[in-house]
C-alpha positions as CSV (number, residue, x, y, z in Angstrom):
1,G,10.3,18.8,14.6
2,S,7.5,19.6,17.1
3,S,4.9,17.0,18.2
4,E,1.2,17.3,18.7
5,L,-1.7,15.1,19.7
6,F,-3.3,13.6,16.6
7,A,-5.9,11.4,18.2
8,S,-6.9,10.2,21.6
9,L,-7.7,6.5,22.0
10,P,-9.6,4.5,24.5
11,V,-7.6,4.1,27.7
12,E,-8.6,0.4,28.0
13,G,-7.0,-0.4,24.6
14,L,-3.5,-1.0,23.5
15,P,-2.6,0.8,20.2
16,N,0.0,-1.2,18.4
17,V,0.5,-1.2,14.6
18,P,-0.6,1.6,12.3
19,V,-1.2,1.5,8.5
20,F,-2.5,4.0,6.1
21,N,-4.9,3.4,3.2
22,G,-4.8,5.3,0.0
23,A,-7.5,7.8,1.2
24,G,-5.3,8.9,4.0
25,D,-7.2,7.1,6.8
26,L,-5.1,5.5,9.5
27,F,-5.9,2.0,10.8
28,V,-4.5,1.0,14.2
29,S,-4.6,-2.4,15.8
30,D,-5.9,-2.6,19.4
31,T,-4.0,-5.6,20.8
32,I,-6.0,-5.9,24.0
33,G,-9.5,-5.2,22.7
34,G,-9.3,-7.4,19.6
35,A,-10.2,-4.5,17.4
36,V,-8.9,-2.1,14.7
37,W,-9.5,1.7,15.0
38,K,-9.9,3.9,12.0
39,I,-8.6,7.5,12.3
40,N,-9.5,10.0,9.6
41,P,-7.1,12.8,8.5
42,D,-8.8,15.1,11.1
43,G,-8.0,12.8,13.9
44,N,-11.5,11.5,14.5
45,V,-11.5,7.9,15.9
46,T,-14.0,5.2,15.2
47,T,-13.9,1.4,15.9
48,W,-13.6,0.0,12.4
49,T,-14.0,-3.6,13.6
50,Q,-14.0,-5.6,16.8
51,D,-14.4,-9.3,16.6
52,P,-13.8,-12.4,18.7
53,L,-11.4,-13.7,16.0
54,L,-9.1,-10.8,16.9
55,L,-8.9,-11.5,20.6
56,G,-5.9,-13.0,22.4
57,N,-6.0,-15.4,25.3
58,I,-8.4,-14.8,28.2
59,P,-7.4,-15.2,30.9
60,P,-4.1,-13.6,29.8
61,G,-0.8,-15.5,29.7
62,A,2.7,-14.5,30.6
63,M,2.5,-11.0,29.2
64,G,-0.2,-10.1,31.7
65,F,-2.7,-9.0,29.0
66,P,-4.3,-10.7,26.0
67,V,-2.1,-10.4,22.9
68,G,-4.6,-10.3,20.0
69,S,-4.7,-8.1,16.9
70,N,-1.2,-7.0,16.1
71,G,0.4,-6.5,12.7
72,V,-1.9,-5.1,10.0
73,A,-1.5,-4.8,6.2
74,F,-3.7,-4.0,3.2
75,D,-3.5,-6.1,0.1
76,V,-2.4,-4.3,-3.1
77,D,-5.9,-3.3,-4.1
78,E,-7.0,-2.4,-0.6
79,N,-9.9,-4.8,-0.9
80,H,-9.0,-6.5,2.4
81,L,-7.2,-5.7,5.6
82,Y,-5.1,-8.6,7.0
83,I,-4.5,-8.8,10.8
84,A,-2.1,-11.0,12.7
85,V,-3.5,-12.4,16.0
86,T,-0.5,-13.2,18.0
87,E,-1.6,-15.7,20.6
88,K,-3.9,-17.6,18.3
89,A,-1.3,-18.3,15.5
90,R,-3.9,-16.8,13.2
91,I,-4.2,-14.3,10.3
92,V,-7.6,-12.8,9.9
93,R,-8.8,-11.2,6.7
94,I,-11.5,-8.5,6.7
95,A,-13.1,-7.2,3.4
96,V,-13.3,-3.5,2.9
97,N,-16.9,-2.6,1.8
98,V,-17.5,-0.1,-0.9
99,D,-18.4,2.6,1.7
100,G,-15.1,1.9,3.6
101,S,-16.7,0.0,6.4
102,A,-15.5,-3.4,7.6
103,G,-17.0,-6.6,6.3
104,A,-17.1,-9.9,8.1
105,A,-13.9,-11.2,9.7
106,E,-12.7,-14.6,8.5
107,V,-9.7,-16.8,9.2
108,F,-7.2,-16.6,6.3
109,A,-4.6,-18.9,7.9
110,E,-4.2,-20.5,11.3
111,D,-1.5,-23.1,12.3
112,Q,0.0,-23.5,15.8
113,S,3.0,-25.3,14.4
114,S,4.0,-23.2,11.4
115,L,2.5,-19.8,12.3
116,A,3.2,-19.5,16.1
117,G,3.3,-16.0,17.4
118,P,2.6,-13.9,14.3
119,D,3.5,-10.2,14.8
120,G,4.4,-7.8,11.9
121,I,3.2,-8.6,8.4
122,A,3.9,-7.3,4.9
123,F,2.9,-8.2,1.4
124,G,5.6,-9.0,-1.2
125,A,5.5,-8.1,-4.9
126,S,4.1,-11.6,-5.8
127,G,1.1,-11.2,-3.5
128,D,2.4,-13.5,-0.8
129,L,2.1,-12.4,2.8
130,Y,5.2,-12.4,4.9
131,V,4.9,-12.8,8.6
132,A,7.3,-12.2,11.5
133,L,6.8,-15.0,14.0
134,T,7.9,-13.4,17.3
135,G,6.8,-16.5,19.1
136,S,8.9,-19.0,17.1
137,D,12.0,-17.2,15.8
138,A,10.9,-17.6,12.2
139,I,9.6,-15.8,9.1
140,A,6.6,-17.4,7.4
141,V,5.1,-16.9,4.0
142,I,1.4,-17.3,3.2
143,S,0.3,-17.8,-0.4
144,P,-2.8,-16.0,-1.7
145,E,-4.6,-19.3,-1.2
146,G,-3.7,-19.3,2.5
147,E,-1.0,-22.0,2.4
148,V,1.7,-21.4,5.1
149,S,5.4,-22.2,4.6
150,T,8.5,-21.3,6.5
151,L,10.9,-18.9,4.8
152,L,13.6,-18.7,7.5
153,A,13.9,-20.1,11.0
154,G,16.4,-20.1,13.8
155,G,19.9,-18.8,13.3
156,S,20.2,-15.1,14.1
157,L,16.4,-14.7,14.4
158,Q,15.3,-13.8,17.9
159,N,11.6,-13.0,18.3
160,P,11.3,-11.0,15.0
161,S,8.7,-8.4,15.7
162,D,8.1,-6.6,12.4
163,I,9.1,-6.7,8.8
164,K,9.1,-4.2,5.9
165,F,10.2,-4.4,2.2
166,G,12.5,-1.8,0.9
167,I,11.5,0.7,-1.9
168,G,12.7,1.3,-5.4
169,D,15.7,-0.9,-6.4
170,D,15.5,-2.3,-2.9
171,A,11.9,-3.5,-3.2
172,N,12.8,-7.2,-3.0
173,T,14.8,-6.8,0.2
174,L,13.0,-7.8,3.4
175,Y,14.1,-5.9,6.5
176,I,13.4,-7.7,9.8
177,A,13.3,-6.1,13.3
178,N,14.9,-8.7,15.6
179,S,13.5,-7.7,18.9
180,A,15.0,-10.5,21.1
181,L,12.2,-9.6,23.6
182,F,11.5,-13.0,25.0
183,R,15.2,-13.5,25.8
184,L,15.4,-10.0,27.4
185,L,12.4,-10.8,29.6
186,G,13.8,-14.2,30.5
187,F,10.9,-16.2,28.9
188,V,13.4,-18.2,26.9
189,P,17.1,-18.8,27.6
190,G,19.8,-17.1,25.6
191,T,21.6,-13.8,25.3
192,P,19.4,-11.1,23.7
193,Q,20.8,-9.9,20.4
194,P,18.5,-7.2,19.1
195,A,19.3,-6.2,15.5
196,L,18.0,-5.2,12.1
197,L,18.4,-8.1,9.6
198,R,17.8,-8.1,5.9
199,M,17.4,-10.8,3.3
200,Q,16.9,-10.8,-0.5
201,I,13.6,-12.3,-1.7
202,D,13.7,-14.1,-5.0
203,T,10.6,-13.4,-7.1
204,P,9.2,-15.6,-9.9
């Protein structure tokens, strides 16, 4: 169908990943600014949060700009917003106050070895947080207590950039966007093989 402008965003930012809450507000990560914008159903934009914990590397690395706040996801009760901070191997958790404003940012998980390059994130039915590790060709799982483990690594995975669970009878299937971006840009050797992968997740 036809397209129209929904919301204008600051030109110095880099809008990346959007997610809706139950009230119909749209939350969008600003990867350069270390922030999350909130856009109401009328298209009005406010900075919901901006915090040093959400910033990428300064001065910037190979991408030419800081790669900070990236994937975003609400927990099942929408009491917290979780944000992947790509260059810091970090997941930040921010409480949602009763009035809808952002609480204090805190580190939920951070590990340069097992959580390198977090990008897209998604909650599973058990309450675990699944993380696409675009910087390390892997998928990680973080327990509600913040313990990080590796679900899948190597093989056909090439810079997985985002993940989503299916719906209905497919709700335990994890779909993985295999971007192969670093191979395409020549940052790592190998033939780029972009693809959409899927795997079944066993639940307790």
